C-alpha positions, 0 to 999 in steps of 0.5 A: 383687557383691564377694567380701566381700559374697558371703562375708558373705551366703553364709558363716557362722563356724564354731562353737567345737566346729567350730574345736576339731575343725579345730585337732585335725587339726593341718593345716599350711595353710602347706604347699603341697606337696599336690595340688590337687583338681579339682571332679570329685574333690571331688564 
């Protein structure tokens, strides 16, 4: 299974409300100076 197929089967689009919340966070997704989290840190 390719990545696109996997995403289409397992992911959903964000709602308009969720999108608004994300935009209000003012996250700069092009800024790569942050720390990469490990799986243990996320869980």
